[in-house]
GUKOLPA-617549 format. One line per field, with one value per residue (C-alpha): x negated, y negated, z; residue in one letter; residue number from 1. Coordinates in nm, 2 decimals. Each point is the difference from the previous one (the first is absolute). Example, Ala and Ser with C-alpha at 12.3 -4.5 7.8 and 13.67 -1.06 7.14 Angstrom:
2
c1 -1.23	-0.14
c2 0.45	-0.34
c3 0.78	-0.07
res A	S
n 1	2
//
This chain:
426
c1 2.49	0.06	-0.10	-0.38	-0.05	-0.21	-0.32	-0.29	-0.30	-0.27	-0.30	-0.27	-0.27	0.22	-0.11	0.15	-0.11	0.01	-0.06	-0.14	-0.24	0.16	0.19	0.29	-0.23	-0.18	0.33	0.12	-0.34	0.00	0.31	-0.07	-0.35	0.21	0.21	-0.30	0.02	-0.27	0.02	-0.15	-0.04	-0.04	-0.04	-0.30	-0.08	0.11	0.03	-0.28	0.23	0.07	-0.35	-0.11	0.24	-0.13	-0.37	0.11	0.13	0.36	0.11	-0.11	-0.05	0.01	-0.15	0.20	0.36	0.27	-0.01	0.31	-0.22	-0.05	0.33	-0.05	0.02	0.15	0.33	0.04	-0.12	0.02	-0.03	-0.16	-0.06	0.22	-0.05	0.33	-0.15	-0.27	0.25	0.22	-0.22	-0.08	0.37	0.02	-0.28	0.13	0.38	-0.18	-0.15	0.32	-0.21	0.20	-0.15	0.02	-0.03	-0.10	0.08	0.35	0.20	0.29	-0.25	-0.13	0.09	-0.10	0.04	-0.25	0.22	-0.08	-0.17	-0.05	-0.19	0.04	-0.24	0.11	0.34	-0.01	0.31	0.06	0.26	0.13	0.21	0.19	-0.26	-0.01	-0.36	0.05	0.34	-0.23	-0.28	0.26	0.17	-0.32	-0.10	0.27	-0.05	-0.36	0.11	0.24	-0.28	-0.21	0.23	-0.12	0.12	-0.15	-0.21	0.07	-0.32	-0.27	-0.36	-0.24	0.01	-0.25	-0.03	0.33	0.18	0.33	0.28	0.00	-0.13	0.15	-0.16	0.33	-0.16	-0.33	-0.19	0.14	0.38	0.06	0.04	-0.33	-0.04	-0.20	-0.08	0.27	0.24	0.01	0.00	-0.33	0.00	-0.21	-0.28	0.02	-0.34	0.10	-0.21	0.13	-0.18	-0.25	0.15	0.30	0.29	0.21	-0.27	0.10	0.16	0.40	-0.10	-0.21	0.21	0.29	-0.18	-0.10	0.35	0.06	-0.30	0.02	-0.37	-0.26	-0.37	-0.13	-0.35	-0.08	0.00	0.36	0.23	0.13	0.34	0.08	-0.03	0.23	0.26	-0.01	0.25	0.02	-0.03	-0.29	-0.33	-0.28	-0.35	-0.27	-0.28	-0.19	-0.35	-0.17	-0.36	-0.25	0.26	0.24	0.18	0.17	-0.21	0.12	0.05	0.24	0.19	0.01	0.13	0.28	0.12	0.04	0.13	0.28	0.11	-0.02	0.25	0.22	-0.04	-0.05	-0.32	-0.11	-0.41	0.01	-0.35	-0.13	-0.05	0.05	-0.05	-0.22	-0.25	-0.22	0.30	-0.09	0.34	-0.18	-0.13	0.36	0.17	-0.22	0.06	0.37	-0.01	-0.22	0.28	0.24	0.16	0.15	-0.16	0.13	-0.23	0.11	-0.26	-0.04	-0.14	-0.39	-0.19	-0.28	0.22	0.27	-0.22	-0.21	0.32	0.14	-0.30	0.03	-0.26	0.12	-0.23	0.01	0.02	0.00	-0.34	-0.16	-0.01	0.11	-0.06	0.05	-0.15	0.13	-0.26	-0.01	-0.29	0.06	-0.34	-0.30	-0.19	-0.31	0.25	-0.10	0.39	0.10	0.12	0.00	-0.26	-0.04	-0.31	0.24	0.25	-0.24	-0.03	0.39	0.14	0.34	0.19	-0.15	0.27	-0.12	0.20	-0.09	-0.32	-0.02	-0.25	-0.23	0.05	-0.39	-0.13	0.25	-0.06	-0.37	0.00	0.20	-0.22	-0.32	0.10	0.09	0.33	-0.01	0.00	0.19	0.29	0.32	0.12	0.30	0.12	0.38	0.09	0.37	0.12	0.35	0.08	0.05	-0.33	-0.16	-0.34	-0.25	-0.33	-0.15	-0.42	-0.26	-0.15	-0.30	0.16	0.32	-0.08	-0.15	0.30	0.24	-0.20	0.05	0.35	0.06	0.19	0.08	0.13	0.23	-0.17	-0.04	-0.32	0.01	-0.31	0.01	0.09	0.39	-0.07	0.06	0.20	0.34	-0.18	0.14
c2 -17.94	-0.09	-0.34	-0.01	-0.09	-0.31	0.04	-0.20	0.22	-0.06	0.15	-0.15	0.27	0.29	0.19	-0.08	0.20	-0.15	0.23	-0.17	-0.26	-0.21	-0.29	0.11	0.01	-0.28	-0.16	0.19	0.05	-0.39	0.02	0.33	-0.16	-0.30	0.19	0.16	0.33	0.28	0.04	0.33	-0.05	0.32	-0.05	0.14	-0.37	-0.36	-0.33	-0.26	-0.17	0.32	0.11	-0.33	0.05	0.34	-0.12	-0.25	0.25	-0.08	0.31	0.38	0.13	0.38	-0.01	0.29	0.15	0.03	0.27	0.08	0.00	-0.39	-0.03	0.14	-0.28	-0.25	-0.22	-0.07	0.05	-0.20	0.20	-0.25	0.23	0.04	0.37	0.17	0.32	-0.10	-0.27	0.28	0.22	-0.29	-0.05	0.37	-0.01	-0.32	0.18	0.28	-0.21	-0.23	-0.31	-0.28	-0.01	-0.29	0.07	-0.26	0.27	0.10	-0.20	0.24	0.27	-0.20	0.01	-0.37	-0.32	-0.28	-0.33	-0.34	-0.21	-0.38	-0.11	-0.34	-0.03	0.25	0.10	0.27	0.08	0.33	0.05	0.33	-0.06	0.30	0.16	-0.31	-0.14	-0.33	-0.04	0.06	-0.28	-0.26	0.02	-0.01	-0.32	-0.19	0.09	-0.12	-0.32	-0.07	0.08	-0.25	-0.24	-0.18	-0.03	0.17	-0.29	-0.08	-0.21	0.18	0.04	-0.11	0.25	0.06	0.17	0.04	-0.18	0.08	-0.23	0.06	0.35	0.17	0.03	-0.03	-0.31	-0.04	-0.32	-0.09	0.03	0.33	0.32	0.18	0.32	0.27	0.04	0.30	-0.24	0.12	-0.21	-0.08	0.02	-0.21	0.04	-0.18	-0.02	0.01	-0.05	0.24	-0.19	0.13	0.29	-0.07	0.09	-0.31	-0.22	0.02	-0.27	-0.02	-0.05	0.35	0.20	-0.10	0.08	0.36	0.06	-0.07	0.20	0.28	0.07	-0.08	0.01	-0.01	-0.04	0.21	-0.34	-0.06	0.06	0.37	-0.08	-0.22	0.30	0.22	-0.29	0.05	0.14	0.40	-0.05	-0.24	0.14	-0.06	-0.03	0.03	-0.22	0.02	-0.10	0.16	-0.13	0.24	0.22	0.12	-0.28	-0.09	-0.24	-0.34	0.04	0.31	-0.24	-0.24	0.26	0.11	-0.33	-0.11	0.34	0.02	-0.36	0.06	0.30	-0.26	0.05	-0.22	0.06	-0.14	0.01	0.01	-0.09	-0.04	-0.36	-0.26	0.09	-0.25	0.05	0.27	0.21	-0.02	-0.17	-0.25	0.32	0.15	-0.32	-0.05	0.39	-0.07	-0.34	0.13	0.30	-0.29	0.14	-0.26	-0.05	-0.12	-0.07	0.01	-0.09	0.18	-0.05	0.03	0.24	-0.26	-0.23	0.24	0.30	-0.29	-0.16	0.36	0.00	-0.32	-0.18	-0.32	-0.05	-0.39	-0.18	-0.35	-0.15	0.34	0.07	-0.23	0.30	0.37	0.23	0.32	0.23	0.37	0.21	0.32	-0.04	-0.05	-0.33	0.10	0.18	-0.16	0.04	-0.21	-0.36	-0.14	-0.25	0.16	-0.26	-0.30	0.15	0.04	-0.40	-0.05	-0.08	0.10	0.35	0.28	0.27	0.31	0.25	0.35	-0.05	0.27	0.24	-0.30	-0.17	0.07	-0.13	-0.31	-0.09	0.04	-0.24	-0.25	-0.02	-0.02	-0.28	-0.18	0.09	0.08	0.33	-0.12	-0.11	0.15	0.28	0.21	0.31	0.04	0.37	0.06	-0.33	-0.08	0.38	0.23	0.17	-0.36	0.00	-0.28	-0.07	-0.33	-0.02	-0.25	0.01	0.17	0.26	0.06	0.25	0.24	-0.06	0.08	0.35	0.07	-0.08	0.23	-0.29	0.10	-0.18	-0.20	-0.26	-0.37	-0.14	-0.35	-0.19	-0.35	-0.17	0.04	0.36	-0.13	-0.32	0.11	0.19	-0.12
c3 -10.78	0.39	0.08	0.14	0.38	0.03	0.26	0.09	0.06	0.25	-0.15	0.23	0.02	-0.16	-0.29	-0.35	-0.31	-0.32	-0.31	-0.31	-0.07	-0.27	-0.06	0.20	0.31	-0.07	0.09	0.28	0.24	0.08	0.20	0.15	0.14	0.10	0.23	0.15	-0.15	-0.02	-0.33	-0.17	-0.39	-0.20	-0.35	-0.26	-0.10	0.14	-0.15	0.08	0.27	0.19	-0.06	0.19	0.28	0.05	0.02	0.23	0.23	-0.03	-0.09	-0.01	-0.36	-0.09	-0.35	-0.11	-0.13	0.29	0.26	0.19	0.34	-0.09	0.14	0.36	0.26	-0.27	0.08	-0.35	-0.37	-0.30	-0.33	-0.26	-0.30	-0.33	-0.01	0.10	0.07	0.23	0.17	0.05	0.18	0.25	0.06	0.08	0.25	0.15	0.04	0.17	0.25	0.02	-0.12	-0.19	-0.36	-0.22	-0.39	-0.24	-0.30	0.11	0.29	-0.02	0.11	0.28	0.34	0.05	-0.19	-0.05	0.03	-0.17	0.29	0.08	0.31	0.16	0.29	0.25	-0.20	-0.23	-0.25	-0.18	-0.23	-0.15	-0.34	0.00	-0.22	-0.22	0.06	-0.21	0.21	0.30	-0.12	-0.10	0.34	0.18	-0.20	0.06	0.36	-0.01	-0.12	0.28	0.22	-0.14	0.00	-0.34	-0.36	-0.26	-0.18	-0.33	-0.09	-0.22	0.09	-0.25	-0.31	-0.27	-0.34	-0.15	0.27	0.12	0.15	0.37	0.09	-0.32	-0.33	-0.18	-0.18	-0.15	0.01	-0.34	0.08	-0.18	0.18	0.10	-0.18	-0.15	-0.38	-0.04	0.14	0.39	0.32	0.16	0.36	0.25	0.24	0.32	0.21	0.36	0.30	0.28	0.27	0.27	0.14	0.17	-0.23	0.14	-0.16	-0.37	-0.13	-0.05	-0.36	0.00	0.17	-0.25	-0.31	0.18	0.06	-0.39	-0.14	-0.22	0.03	0.31	-0.04	0.34	0.18	0.33	0.20	-0.06	0.29	-0.03	0.16	-0.33	-0.21	0.23	-0.09	-0.36	-0.23	-0.05	-0.37	0.03	-0.18	0.26	-0.14	0.25	-0.12	0.32	-0.01	0.32	0.04	-0.11	-0.07	-0.28	-0.18	-0.32	-0.24	-0.04	-0.36	0.09	0.22	-0.26	-0.27	0.25	0.05	-0.36	-0.09	0.23	-0.06	-0.42	0.09	0.15	0.37	0.31	0.12	0.38	0.05	0.34	0.15	0.36	0.08	-0.26	-0.38	-0.08	0.32	-0.11	-0.14	-0.35	-0.07	-0.25	-0.22	0.00	-0.08	-0.30	-0.11	-0.01	-0.15	-0.30	-0.06	0.04	0.30	0.22	0.36	0.33	0.27	0.36	0.28	0.30	0.32	-0.01	0.27	0.00	0.22	0.15	0.15	0.20	0.10	0.09	0.23	0.16	-0.24	-0.20	-0.30	0.06	0.32	0.06	0.14	-0.07	-0.37	-0.33	-0.21	-0.06	-0.28	-0.12	-0.18	-0.08	0.13	-0.21	-0.14	0.21	-0.01	-0.18	-0.28	-0.35	-0.06	0.32	-0.09	0.34	0.13	0.34	0.08	-0.07	0.21	0.29	0.02	0.03	0.33	-0.09	0.01	-0.18	-0.10	-0.15	-0.19	-0.09	0.16	0.30	-0.20	-0.06	0.35	0.11	-0.29	-0.04	0.38	-0.05	-0.31	0.17	0.30	-0.21	-0.18	0.32	0.16	0.33	0.13	0.32	-0.24	0.11	-0.24	0.00	-0.21	-0.03	-0.14	-0.15	0.09	0.08	0.03	0.27	-0.09	0.05	0.22	0.02	0.20	0.11	-0.05	-0.13	-0.36	0.13	0.15	-0.19	-0.23	0.24	0.25	-0.32	-0.06	0.37	0.02	-0.32	-0.18	-0.36	-0.30	-0.06	0.23	0.00	0.15	0.14	0.07	0.19	0.30	-0.04	0.10	0.37	-0.08	0.16	0.32	0.30
res X	X	X	X	X	X	X	X	X	X	X	X	X	X	X	X	X	X	X	X	X	X	X	X	X	X	X	X	X	X	X	X	X	X	X	X	X	X	X	X	X	X	X	X	X	X	X	X	X	X	X	X	X	X	X	X	X	X	X	X	X	X	X	X	X	X	X	X	X	X	X	X	X	X	X	X	X	X	X	X	X	X	X	X	X	X	X	X	X	X	X	X	X	X	X	X	X	X	X	X	X	X	X	X	X	X	X	X	X	X	X	X	X	X	X	X	X	X	X	X	X	X	X	X	X	X	X	X	X	X	X	X	X	X	X	X	X	X	X	X	X	X	X	X	X	X	X	X	X	X	X	X	X	X	X	X	X	X	X	X	X	X	X	X	X	X	X	X	X	X	X	X	X	X	X	X	X	X	X	X	X	X	X	X	X	X	X	X	X	X	X	X	X	X	X	X	X	X	X	X	X	X	X	X	X	X	X	X	X	X	X	X	X	X	X	X	X	X	X	X	X	X	X	X	X	X	X	X	X	X	X	X	X	X	X	X	X	X	X	X	X	X	X	X	X	X	X	X	X	X	X	X	X	X	X	X	X	X	X	X	X	X	X	X	X	X	X	X	X	X	X	X	X	X	X	X	X	X	X	X	X	X	X	X	X	X	X	X	X	X	X	X	X	X	X	X	X	X	X	X	X	X	X	X	X	X	X	X	X	X	X	X	X	X	X	X	X	X	X	X	X	X	X	X	X	X	X	X	X	X	X	X	X	X	X	X	X	X	X	X	X	X	X	X	X	X	X	X	X	X	X	X	X	X	X	X	X	X	X	X	X	X	X	X	X	X	X	X	X	X	X	X	X	X	X	X	X	X	X	X	X	X	X	X	X	X	X	X	X	X	X	X	X	X	X	X	X	X	X	X	X	X	X	X	X	X	X	X	X	X	X	X	X	X	X	X	X	X	X	X	X	X	X	X	X	X
n 1	2	3	4	5	6	7	8	9	10	11	12	13	14	15	16	17	18	19	20	21	22	23	24	25	26	27	28	29	30	31	32	33	34	35	36	37	38	39	40	41	42	43	44	45	46	47	48	49	50	51	52	53	54	55	56	57	58	59	60	61	62	63	64	65	66	67	68	69	70	71	72	73	74	75	76	77	78	79	80	81	82	83	84	85	86	87	88	89	90	91	92	93	94	95	96	97	98	99	100	101	102	103	104	105	106	107	108	109	110	111	112	113	114	115	116	117	118	119	120	121	122	123	124	125	126	127	128	129	130	131	132	133	134	135	136	137	138	139	140	141	142	143	144	145	146	147	148	149	150	151	152	153	154	155	156	157	158	159	160	161	162	163	164	165	166	167	168	169	170	171	172	173	174	175	176	177	178	179	180	181	182	183	184	185	186	187	188	189	190	191	192	193	194	195	196	197	198	199	200	201	202	203	204	205	206	207	208	209	210	211	212	213	214	215	216	217	218	219	220	221	222	223	224	225	226	227	228	229	230	231	232	233	234	235	236	237	238	239	240	241	242	243	244	245	246	247	248	249	250	251	252	253	254	255	256	257	258	259	260	261	262	263	264	265	266	267	268	269	270	271	272	273	274	275	276	277	278	279	280	281	282	283	284	285	286	287	288	289	290	291	292	293	294	295	296	297	298	299	300	301	302	303	304	305	306	307	308	309	310	311	312	313	314	315	316	317	318	319	320	321	322	323	324	325	326	327	328	329	330	331	332	333	334	335	336	337	338	339	340	341	342	343	344	345	346	347	348	349	350	351	352	353	354	355	356	357	358	359	360	361	362	363	364	365	366	367	368	369	370	371	372	373	374	375	376	377	378	379	380	381	382	383	384	385	386	387	388	389	390	391	392	393	394	395	396	397	398	399	400	401	402	403	404	405	406	407	408	409	410	411	412	413	414	415	416	417	418	419	420	421	422	423	424	425	426
//
């Protein structure tokens, strides 16, 4: 086979067709959207993560099987199905139209290959390994370390359960080899905070564990470009929890983590923000510990602080506030299941950061005002902070709920209430 010709495609505003709505498409679509492509996704069903992007208007979804005319006007097609007959039909239609075609099922039948990619600010490095994906990943990882100019850290994060040494479960807490009843080696689970949305905000340690993973169980809020950098043989489990939509139960997620680790796999539970900030990381750690699976916890940058910062709002500011409080607003103030004392929060003078509260924002603001917080208190909403889709608005406590509806702001969004909203305004 002749050597491929390397090329960087400028896809801004150009149609790219993705056929298939499973794990492979979940990994590839974020990079296409990041490149500004006009993505048409053709598939009878989508993963929850892809469905969320379609519902948010980031891509167009044709809810059916592929038809040759789907490629009319396209510049590129990615086939993300494992059915060779269906994939070949897409290849034939692409060849007839002289459109480059990437195939996940058979790279030898493709007219274009997806390289191993790493990104460092404006620099994008793409590596082709001569048909060997693992070689390409190894070279890519070495280049990434040079770009970051940092040594791989050897100190371990706190571990729990059958504690491993450093990051690897080579020895149990007793000093012997960690193993299963039938003599097999137990794997490991790492609860990794992926940060608030910008893929460069994952920690060095979190990224390293991600590159070593055999299985990645990912939420919908993790940066999609991180998934694009996974090895081709990594099992990607979409554990998206879309608000008021399809989701995996927490019990099923726990079972997946334990089962894969007991089978000897290195598992990364990749979570948006920080695993312990409304991330159910504690529940997952307890489930793994009960099964004797060692767990490493890697903190992440939480959007409760990062999203306001990206919008120019510090959650604290000298001489303005001396405290900030982070609460969940996923339940209305009058819900019997709510554990938040909104009446007490209304009496605080500091910053109030509300996560997952957009749907209940009208009820939340009305409750705060009813218990003494001034309706003129500055307030802001930051949608998808630190990402290219970030939007924000400034308002007041009395008007912010209506303003957010008028601006058509959608989850994920962070609400900030307090004088810090205008603290950095010139």
